[in-house]
MMTF fields as JSON, N, C-alpha, C and O atoms, coordinates in Angstrom:
{
  "mmtfVersion": "1.0.0",
  "mmtfProducer": "UNKNOWN",
  "numBonds": 411,
  "numAtoms": 412,
  "numGroups": 103,
  "numChains": 1,
  "numModels": 1,
  "chainsPerModel": [1],
  "groupsPerChain": [103],
  "chainIdList": ["A"],
  "bondAtomList": [4, 2, 8, 6, 12, 10, 16, 14, 20, 18, 24, 22, 28, 26, 32, 30, 36, 34, 40, 38, 44, 42, 48, 46, 52, 50, 56, 54, 60, 58, 64, 62, 68, 66, 72, 70, 76, 74, 80, 78, 84, 82, 88, 86, 92, 90, 96, 94, 100, 98, 104, 102, 108, 106, 112, 110, 116, 114, 120, 118, 124, 122, 128, 126, 132, 130, 136, 134, 140, 138, 144, 142, 148, 146, 152, 150, 156, 154, 160, 158, 164, 162, 168, 166, 172, 170, 176, 174, 180, 178, 184, 182, 188, 186, 192, 190, 196, 194, 200, 198, 204, 202, 208, 206, 212, 210, 216, 214, 220, 218, 224, 222, 228, 226, 232, 230, 236, 234, 240, 238, 244, 242, 248, 246, 252, 250, 256, 254, 260, 258, 264, 262, 268, 266, 272, 270, 276, 274, 280, 278, 284, 282, 288, 286, 292, 290, 296, 294, 300, 298, 304, 302, 308, 306, 312, 310, 316, 314, 320, 318, 324, 322, 328, 326, 332, 330, 336, 334, 340, 338, 344, 342, 348, 346, 352, 350, 356, 354, 360, 358, 364, 362, 368, 366, 372, 370, 376, 374, 380, 378, 384, 382, 388, 386, 392, 390, 396, 394, 400, 398, 404, 402, 408, 406],
  "bondOrderList": [1, 1, 1, 1, 1, 1, 1, 1, 1, 1, 1, 1, 1, 1, 1, 1, 1, 1, 1, 1, 1, 1, 1, 1, 1, 1, 1, 1, 1, 1, 1, 1, 1, 1, 1, 1, 1, 1, 1, 1, 1, 1, 1, 1, 1, 1, 1, 1, 1, 1, 1, 1, 1, 1, 1, 1, 1, 1, 1, 1, 1, 1, 1, 1, 1, 1, 1, 1, 1, 1, 1, 1, 1, 1, 1, 1, 1, 1, 1, 1, 1, 1, 1, 1, 1, 1, 1, 1, 1, 1, 1, 1, 1, 1, 1, 1, 1, 1, 1, 1, 1, 1],
  "groupList": [{"groupName": "GLY", "atomNameList": ["N", "CA", "C", "O"], "elementList": ["N", "C", "C", "O"], "formalChargeList": [0, 0, 0, 0], "bondAtomList": [1, 0, 2, 1, 3, 2], "bondOrderList": [1, 1, 2], "singleLetterCode": "G", "chemCompType": "PEPTIDE LINKING"}, {"groupName": "VAL", "atomNameList": ["N", "CA", "C", "O"], "elementList": ["N", "C", "C", "O"], "formalChargeList": [0, 0, 0, 0], "bondAtomList": [1, 0, 2, 1, 3, 2], "bondOrderList": [1, 1, 2], "singleLetterCode": "V", "chemCompType": "L-PEPTIDE LINKING"}, {"groupName": "LEU", "atomNameList": ["N", "CA", "C", "O"], "elementList": ["N", "C", "C", "O"], "formalChargeList": [0, 0, 0, 0], "bondAtomList": [1, 0, 2, 1, 3, 2], "bondOrderList": [1, 1, 2], "singleLetterCode": "L", "chemCompType": "L-PEPTIDE LINKING"}, {"groupName": "ALA", "atomNameList": ["N", "CA", "C", "O"], "elementList": ["N", "C", "C", "O"], "formalChargeList": [0, 0, 0, 0], "bondAtomList": [1, 0, 2, 1, 3, 2], "bondOrderList": [1, 1, 2], "singleLetterCode": "A", "chemCompType": "L-PEPTIDE LINKING"}, {"groupName": "ASN", "atomNameList": ["N", "CA", "C", "O"], "elementList": ["N", "C", "C", "O"], "formalChargeList": [0, 0, 0, 0], "bondAtomList": [1, 0, 2, 1, 3, 2], "bondOrderList": [1, 1, 2], "singleLetterCode": "N", "chemCompType": "L-PEPTIDE LINKING"}, {"groupName": "GLN", "atomNameList": ["N", "CA", "C", "O"], "elementList": ["N", "C", "C", "O"], "formalChargeList": [0, 0, 0, 0], "bondAtomList": [1, 0, 2, 1, 3, 2], "bondOrderList": [1, 1, 2], "singleLetterCode": "Q", "chemCompType": "L-PEPTIDE LINKING"}, {"groupName": "SER", "atomNameList": ["N", "CA", "C", "O"], "elementList": ["N", "C", "C", "O"], "formalChargeList": [0, 0, 0, 0], "bondAtomList": [1, 0, 2, 1, 3, 2], "bondOrderList": [1, 1, 2], "singleLetterCode": "S", "chemCompType": "L-PEPTIDE LINKING"}, {"groupName": "GLU", "atomNameList": ["N", "CA", "C", "O"], "elementList": ["N", "C", "C", "O"], "formalChargeList": [0, 0, 0, 0], "bondAtomList": [1, 0, 2, 1, 3, 2], "bondOrderList": [1, 1, 2], "singleLetterCode": "E", "chemCompType": "L-PEPTIDE LINKING"}, {"groupName": "ARG", "atomNameList": ["N", "CA", "C", "O"], "elementList": ["N", "C", "C", "O"], "formalChargeList": [0, 0, 0, 0], "bondAtomList": [1, 0, 2, 1, 3, 2], "bondOrderList": [1, 1, 2], "singleLetterCode": "R", "chemCompType": "L-PEPTIDE LINKING"}, {"groupName": "HIS", "atomNameList": ["N", "CA", "C", "O"], "elementList": ["N", "C", "C", "O"], "formalChargeList": [0, 0, 0, 0], "bondAtomList": [1, 0, 2, 1, 3, 2], "bondOrderList": [1, 1, 2], "singleLetterCode": "H", "chemCompType": "L-PEPTIDE LINKING"}, {"groupName": "MET", "atomNameList": ["N", "CA", "C", "O"], "elementList": ["N", "C", "C", "O"], "formalChargeList": [0, 0, 0, 0], "bondAtomList": [1, 0, 2, 1, 3, 2], "bondOrderList": [1, 1, 2], "singleLetterCode": "M", "chemCompType": "L-PEPTIDE LINKING"}, {"groupName": "PHE", "atomNameList": ["N", "CA", "C", "O"], "elementList": ["N", "C", "C", "O"], "formalChargeList": [0, 0, 0, 0], "bondAtomList": [1, 0, 2, 1, 3, 2], "bondOrderList": [1, 1, 2], "singleLetterCode": "F", "chemCompType": "L-PEPTIDE LINKING"}, {"groupName": "LYS", "atomNameList": ["N", "CA", "C", "O"], "elementList": ["N", "C", "C", "O"], "formalChargeList": [0, 0, 0, 0], "bondAtomList": [1, 0, 2, 1, 3, 2], "bondOrderList": [1, 1, 2], "singleLetterCode": "K", "chemCompType": "L-PEPTIDE LINKING"}, {"groupName": "ASP", "atomNameList": ["N", "CA", "C", "O"], "elementList": ["N", "C", "C", "O"], "formalChargeList": [0, 0, 0, 0], "bondAtomList": [1, 0, 2, 1, 3, 2], "bondOrderList": [1, 1, 2], "singleLetterCode": "D", "chemCompType": "L-PEPTIDE LINKING"}, {"groupName": "THR", "atomNameList": ["N", "CA", "C", "O"], "elementList": ["N", "C", "C", "O"], "formalChargeList": [0, 0, 0, 0], "bondAtomList": [1, 0, 2, 1, 3, 2], "bondOrderList": [1, 1, 2], "singleLetterCode": "T", "chemCompType": "L-PEPTIDE LINKING"}, {"groupName": "PRO", "atomNameList": ["N", "CA", "C", "O"], "elementList": ["N", "C", "C", "O"], "formalChargeList": [0, 0, 0, 0], "bondAtomList": [1, 0, 2, 1, 3, 2], "bondOrderList": [1, 1, 2], "singleLetterCode": "P", "chemCompType": "L-PEPTIDE LINKING"}, {"groupName": "ILE", "atomNameList": ["N", "CA", "C", "O"], "elementList": ["N", "C", "C", "O"], "formalChargeList": [0, 0, 0, 0], "bondAtomList": [1, 0, 2, 1, 3, 2], "bondOrderList": [1, 1, 2], "singleLetterCode": "I", "chemCompType": "L-PEPTIDE LINKING"}, {"groupName": "CYS", "atomNameList": ["N", "CA", "C", "O"], "elementList": ["N", "C", "C", "O"], "formalChargeList": [0, 0, 0, 0], "bondAtomList": [1, 0, 2, 1, 3, 2], "bondOrderList": [1, 1, 2], "singleLetterCode": "C", "chemCompType": "L-PEPTIDE LINKING"}],
  "groupTypeList": [0, 1, 2, 3, 4, 5, 3, 6, 3, 1, 6, 4, 7, 1, 1, 3, 7, 8, 7, 9, 7, 5, 10, 5, 3, 11, 0, 0, 12, 2, 5, 4, 5, 3, 5, 7, 13, 6, 5, 0, 14, 8, 8, 4, 3, 2, 15, 8, 3, 5, 7, 2, 2, 8, 5, 16, 3, 13, 11, 4, 15, 0, 13, 14, 7, 5, 17, 5, 14, 2, 8, 2, 1, 2, 7, 7, 16, 8, 9, 3, 15, 7, 7, 13, 2, 7, 6, 0, 13, 0, 5, 3, 1, 11, 13, 2, 17, 6, 1, 9, 1, 7, 3],
  "groupIdList": [1, 2, 3, 4, 5, 6, 7, 8, 9, 10, 11, 12, 13, 14, 15, 16, 17, 18, 19, 20, 21, 22, 23, 24, 25, 26, 27, 28, 29, 30, 31, 32, 33, 34, 35, 36, 37, 38, 39, 40, 41, 42, 43, 44, 45, 46, 47, 48, 49, 50, 51, 52, 53, 54, 55, 56, 57, 58, 59, 60, 61, 62, 63, 64, 65, 66, 67, 68, 69, 70, 71, 72, 73, 74, 75, 76, 77, 78, 79, 80, 81, 82, 83, 84, 85, 86, 87, 88, 89, 90, 91, 92, 93, 94, 95, 96, 97, 98, 99, 100, 101, 102, 103],
  "secStructList": [7, 2, 2, 2, 2, 2, 2, 2, 2, 2, 2, 2, 2, 2, 2, 2, 2, 2, 2, 2, 2, 2, 2, 2, 2, 2, 2, 2, 2, 2, 2, 2, 2, 2, 1, 7, 7, 6, 6, 1, 7, 7, 6, 6, 2, 2, 2, 2, 2, 2, 2, 2, 2, 2, 2, 6, 1, 1, 7, 7, 6, 6, 7, 2, 2, 2, 2, 2, 2, 2, 2, 2, 2, 2, 2, 2, 2, 2, 6, 1, 7, 2, 2, 2, 2, 6, 1, 2, 2, 2, 2, 2, 2, 2, 2, 2, 2, 2, 2, 2, 2, 2, 7],
  "xCoordList": [28.437, 28.743, 28.232, 29.013, 26.901, 26.305, 26.556, 26.894, 26.386, 26.62, 28.074, 28.36, 28.986, 30.407, 30.72, 31.488, 30.123, 30.333, 29.774, 30.402, 28.596, 28.003, 28.862, 29.085, 29.344, 30.192, 31.483, 31.969, 32.032, 33.264, 33.014, 33.847, 31.891, 31.556, 31.391, 31.878, 30.705, 30.52, 31.866, 32.14, 32.698, 34.026, 34.847, 35.526, 34.792, 35.519, 35.024, 35.819, 33.715, 33.157, 33.66, 34.008, 33.697, 34.172, 35.638, 36.031, 36.442, 37.859, 38.02, 38.838, 37.253, 37.334, 36.947, 37.581, 35.908, 35.493, 36.588, 36.869, 37.215, 38.294, 39.487, 40.069, 39.849, 40.967, 40.663, 41.532, 39.421, 39.027, 39.134, 39.625, 38.676, 38.761, 40.216, 40.559, 41.068, 42.485, 43.131, 43.926, 42.803, 43.365, 42.887, 43.653, 41.628, 41.103, 41.868, 42.242, 42.1, 42.823, 44.255, 44.775, 44.9, 46.277, 46.344, 47.237, 45.413, 45.364, 45.165, 45.745, 44.359, 44.146, 45.407, 45.683, 46.192, 47.456, 48.407, 49.076, 48.47, 49.333, 48.88, 49.696, 47.588, 47.056, 47.37, 47.732, 47.239, 47.545, 49.012, 49.342, 49.901, 51.322, 51.629, 52.578, 50.842, 51.081, 50.481, 50.805, 49.622, 48.995, 49.906, 50.569, 49.925, 50.732, 50.062, 48.836, 50.896, 50.362, 50.347, 50.572, 50.088, 49.956, 51.256, 51.234, 52.413, 53.702, 54.13, 55.212, 53.294, 53.628, 54.524, 55.111, 54.64, 55.482, 54.623, 53.433, 55.268, 54.601, 55.476, 56.696, 54.854, 55.59, 56.312, 57.341, 55.809, 56.416, 57.425, 57.924, 57.737, 58.606, 60.034, 60.581, 60.641, 62.015, 62.082, 62.953, 61.2, 61.249, 61.036, 61.639, 60.188, 59.963, 61.229, 61.585, 61.915, 63.171, 64.212, 64.934, 64.286, 65.226, 64.91, 65.81, 63.631, 63.207, 63.599, 64.099, 63.374, 63.733, 65.243, 65.709, 66.0, 67.46, 67.985, 68.962, 67.341, 67.765, 67.594, 68.34, 66.614, 66.37, 67.466, 67.643, 68.203, 69.276, 70.623, 71.442, 70.833, 72.071, 73.304, 74.309, 73.235, 74.331, 73.994, 73.684, 74.062, 73.597, 74.454, 75.684, 73.762, 74.401, 73.776, 72.609, 74.524, 73.944, 73.481, 72.729, 73.915, 73.468, 72.145, 71.58, 71.651, 70.393, 69.248, 69.117, 68.427, 67.355, 66.339, 65.774, 66.104, 65.146, 65.689, 64.945, 66.981, 67.579, 67.607, 67.419, 67.839, 67.805, 66.409, 66.264, 65.39, 64.009, 63.741, 63.079, 64.25, 64.086, 64.78, 64.251, 65.967, 66.682, 65.866, 65.83, 65.218, 64.344, 63.204, 62.825, 62.657, 61.589, 62.112, 61.413, 63.34, 63.956, 64.045, 63.68, 64.53, 64.669, 63.314, 63.206, 62.292, 60.938, 60.449, 59.822, 60.73, 60.348, 61.059, 60.447, 62.343, 63.11, 62.481, 62.446, 61.992, 61.339, 60.164, 59.835, 59.535, 58.334, 58.611, 57.688, 59.867, 60.201, 60.195, 60.644, 59.697, 59.743, 61.192, 62.088, 61.409, 62.751, 63.471, 64.655, 62.749, 63.399, 63.872, 64.875, 63.155, 63.591, 64.854, 65.773, 64.892, 66.049, 67.299, 68.414, 67.109, 68.243, 68.736, 69.79, 67.988, 68.374, 69.535, 69.895, 70.103, 71.168, 70.712, 71.45, 69.488, 68.951, 68.774, 69.055, 68.31, 68.133, 69.461, 69.559, 70.473, 71.796, 72.374, 73.033, 72.133, 72.611, 71.942, 72.589, 70.649, 69.942, 70.542, 70.794, 70.772, 71.406, 72.759, 73.055, 73.578, 74.924, 74.884, 75.626, 74.011, 73.929, 73.378, 73.848, 72.401, 71.869, 72.958, 73.063, 73.778, 74.864, 75.824, 76.246, 76.172, 77.069, 76.453, 77.131, 75.153, 74.473, 74.354, 74.55, 74.043, 73.876, 75.21, 75.255, 76.286, 77.609, 78.149, 79.1, 77.55, 78.063, 77.873, 78.255],
  "yCoordList": [94.563, 93.366, 92.129, 91.326, 91.976, 90.769, 90.712, 89.659, 91.862, 91.891, 91.592, 90.88, 92.126, 91.875, 90.395, 89.817, 89.785, 88.356, 87.52, 86.552, 87.895, 87.177, 87.343, 86.38, 88.562, 88.822, 88.022, 87.48, 87.952, 87.186, 85.698, 85.023, 85.191, 83.776, 83.462, 82.436, 84.34, 84.152, 84.198, 83.382, 85.149, 85.275, 84.013, 83.526, 83.489, 82.25, 81.074, 80.239, 81.003, 79.926, 80.02, 79.007, 81.236, 81.444, 81.037, 80.359, 81.454, 81.089, 79.572, 78.996, 78.931, 77.478, 76.773, 75.792, 77.27, 76.676, 76.826, 75.881, 78.005, 78.232, 77.322, 76.741, 77.198, 76.319, 74.876, 74.158, 74.459, 73.099, 72.883, 71.847, 73.859, 73.748, 73.698, 72.935, 74.513, 74.509, 73.176, 72.656, 72.618, 71.327, 70.224, 69.329, 70.294, 69.311, 69.403, 68.381, 70.624, 70.818, 70.333, 69.674, 70.646, 70.215, 68.701, 68.086, 68.096, 66.638, 66.004, 64.958, 66.617, 66.115, 66.17, 65.266, 67.248, 67.357, 66.256, 65.646, 65.997, 64.927, 63.585, 62.758, 63.378, 62.122, 61.996, 60.913, 63.084, 63.04, 62.708, 61.981, 63.233, 62.95, 61.49, 60.933, 60.868, 59.473, 58.501, 57.313, 58.978, 58.104, 57.932, 58.872, 56.708, 56.43, 56.996, 57.002, 57.478, 57.918, 56.728, 55.592, 56.978, 55.879, 55.125, 53.99, 55.748, 55.074, 54.37, 53.787, 54.42, 53.79, 54.63, 54.12, 55.935, 56.807, 57.615, 57.836, 58.052, 58.888, 60.107, 59.992, 61.264, 62.512, 62.507, 63.168, 61.79, 61.815, 60.688, 60.527, 59.91, 58.745, 59.133, 58.555, 60.085, 60.465, 61.119, 60.752, 62.073, 62.626, 61.547, 61.604, 60.58, 59.478, 58.639, 58.24, 58.367, 57.609, 58.371, 57.773, 59.683, 60.502, 60.436, 60.32, 60.511, 60.459, 59.12, 59.08, 58.041, 56.717, 56.57, 55.973, 57.106, 57.022, 57.767, 57.344, 58.864, 59.6, 58.734, 58.882, 57.837, 56.966, 55.923, 55.377, 55.645, 54.644, 55.271, 54.663, 56.49, 57.219, 56.433, 56.392, 55.818, 54.985, 53.526, 52.743, 53.185, 51.877, 50.737, 50.774, 49.721, 48.504, 47.34, 47.02, 46.692, 45.621, 44.416, 43.585, 44.312, 43.211, 43.486, 42.596, 44.695, 45.098, 44.821, 45.496, 43.827, 43.431, 44.545, 44.665, 45.361, 46.465, 47.503, 48.018, 47.81, 48.758, 48.186, 48.924, 46.891, 46.259, 46.347, 46.567, 46.18, 46.311, 47.746, 47.969, 48.713, 50.117, 50.383, 51.108, 49.8, 49.96, 49.357, 49.921, 48.23, 47.638, 48.592, 48.723, 49.259, 50.239, 51.408, 51.911, 51.841, 52.921, 52.499, 53.261, 51.285, 50.796, 50.704, 50.973, 50.325, 50.264, 51.668, 51.855, 52.643, 54.023, 54.504, 55.146, 54.198, 54.614, 54.06, 54.736, 52.837, 52.233, 53.069, 53.044, 53.804, 54.579, 56.069, 56.846, 56.461, 57.88, 58.247, 57.457, 59.43, 59.896, 60.01, 60.339, 59.739, 59.747, 61.069, 61.084, 62.19, 63.487, 63.677, 64.35, 63.088, 63.151, 62.317, 62.731, 61.153, 60.274, 60.869, 60.626, 61.646, 62.25, 63.523, 64.05, 64.013, 65.239, 64.955, 63.803, 66.015, 65.867, 65.075, 64.231, 65.346, 64.608, 63.132, 62.261, 62.861, 61.471, 60.731, 59.581, 61.392, 60.772, 60.534, 59.52, 61.452, 61.283, 60.074, 59.326, 59.881, 58.712, 57.432, 56.474, 57.417, 56.252, 55.948, 54.801, 56.985, 56.799, 56.211, 55.28, 56.762, 56.285, 54.855, 54.034, 54.56, 53.188, 52.214, 51.121, 52.614, 51.742, 51.434, 50.289, 52.442, 52.244, 51.257, 50.348, 51.435, 50.56, 49.129, 48.172, 48.976, 47.644, 46.895, 45.692, 47.615, 46.988, 46.672, 45.901, 47.264, 47.064, 45.643, 45.325],
  "zCoordList": [145.977, 146.695, 145.986, 145.475, 145.958, 145.39, 143.887, 143.348, 143.204, 141.763, 141.436, 140.474, 142.223, 141.995, 142.177, 141.408, 143.197, 143.421, 142.266, 141.837, 141.765, 140.641, 139.389, 138.656, 139.142, 137.978, 138.082, 137.09, 139.285, 139.498, 139.253, 138.649, 139.711, 139.517, 138.039, 137.563, 137.306, 135.871, 135.162, 134.282, 135.545, 134.952, 135.206, 134.302, 136.403, 136.729, 135.903, 135.471, 135.68, 134.863, 133.423, 132.816, 132.881, 131.508, 131.398, 130.449, 132.371, 132.37, 132.454, 131.738, 133.315, 133.463, 132.168, 131.781, 131.499, 130.221, 129.176, 128.438, 129.102, 128.142, 128.439, 127.523, 129.709, 130.082, 129.7, 129.207, 129.933, 129.573, 128.063, 127.614, 127.284, 125.826, 125.363, 124.46, 125.984, 125.617, 125.96, 125.176, 127.114, 127.499, 126.554, 126.198, 126.153, 125.204, 123.889, 123.314, 123.412, 122.163, 122.309, 121.409, 123.422, 123.661, 123.744, 123.16, 124.461, 124.557, 123.197, 122.909, 122.366, 121.008, 120.185, 119.396, 120.365, 119.638, 120.068, 119.234, 121.391, 121.876, 121.333, 120.927, 121.33, 120.82, 119.332, 118.872, 118.571, 117.149, 116.922, 115.986, 117.769, 117.626, 117.921, 117.37, 118.779, 119.15, 118.138, 118.163, 117.258, 116.268, 115.068, 114.627, 114.547, 113.366, 112.13, 112.016, 111.197, 109.925, 108.959, 109.376, 107.694, 106.726, 106.496, 106.019, 106.833, 106.692, 107.984, 108.04, 109.012, 110.283, 111.165, 112.119, 110.854, 111.672, 112.636, 112.408, 113.726, 114.736, 114.99, 115.107, 115.073, 115.293, 116.637, 116.773, 117.622, 118.945, 119.161, 120.275, 118.131, 118.311, 118.707, 119.646, 118.024, 118.365, 119.747, 120.536, 120.077, 121.438, 122.507, 123.578, 122.216, 123.175, 123.313, 124.422, 122.203, 122.253, 123.078, 123.875, 122.885, 123.651, 125.144, 125.975, 125.469, 126.869, 127.495, 128.619, 126.776, 127.279, 127.437, 128.407, 126.501, 126.593, 127.821, 128.44, 128.165, 129.363, 130.616, 131.584, 130.592, 131.742, 131.913, 133.002, 130.837, 130.914, 130.554, 129.865, 131.033, 130.724, 131.182, 130.471, 132.349, 132.851, 132.549, 133.448, 131.276, 130.816, 131.358, 131.308, 131.879, 132.364, 131.597, 131.827, 130.684, 129.871, 130.68, 130.172, 131.923, 132.774, 133.466, 134.103, 133.349, 133.993, 133.015, 131.994, 133.334, 132.406, 132.185, 131.098, 133.213, 133.055, 132.072, 131.237, 132.169, 131.239, 129.819, 128.852, 129.691, 128.36, 127.758, 126.555, 128.579, 128.11, 127.663, 126.649, 128.412, 128.026, 126.699, 125.856, 126.505, 125.231, 124.085, 122.991, 124.322, 123.286, 122.945, 121.781, 123.965, 123.715, 122.888, 122.008, 123.167, 122.386, 120.92, 120.024, 120.686, 119.315, 118.616, 117.42, 119.362, 118.796, 118.432, 117.389, 119.281, 118.969, 117.712, 116.858, 117.594, 116.417, 115.139, 114.111, 115.212, 114.03, 113.538, 112.352, 114.439, 114.094, 113.894, 113.651, 113.996, 113.828, 112.348, 111.517, 112.006, 110.615, 110.134, 110.911, 108.861, 108.29, 108.52, 108.856, 108.339, 108.527, 109.968, 110.205, 110.937, 112.333, 112.534, 113.241, 111.914, 112.059, 111.419, 111.88, 110.36, 109.661, 110.346, 109.991, 111.313, 112.017, 112.971, 113.211, 113.501, 114.49, 115.702, 116.212, 116.167, 117.311, 116.975, 117.799, 115.767, 115.345, 115.284, 115.711, 114.755, 114.673, 116.074, 116.307, 116.992, 118.373, 119.025, 119.758, 118.759, 119.297, 118.717, 119.448, 117.396, 116.764, 117.394, 117.728, 117.554, 118.09, 119.498, 119.811, 120.343, 121.722, 121.764, 122.551, 120.934, 120.873, 120.461, 121.016, 119.477, 119.018, 120.151, 120.314, 120.935, 122.076, 123.054, 123.532, 123.358, 124.315, 123.772, 124.52, 122.505, 121.914, 121.925, 122.184, 121.642, 121.605, 122.993, 123.123, 124.045, 125.409, 125.903, 127.03]
}
């Protein structure tokens, strides 16, 4: 009874410590992706641009909030690594931005 409860408590503490360490490591990876490298690029720039574009899927050029979101997309693209921009996903972001800018 008592020993089992103590063992369970210790086990829970170990699991909690491991989860905390994993979250710290994961958070560090996210932070590293958001940091610019020496060329001014960020690993998370293209995924962030894609996420923002999804928010303005039904783009209305008269909507100032959507126009601001489009400006944020363009800013993210500026920081995307070249290989990301040359990918199929990068080209799709360019194409959709062009449609929105021309609207």
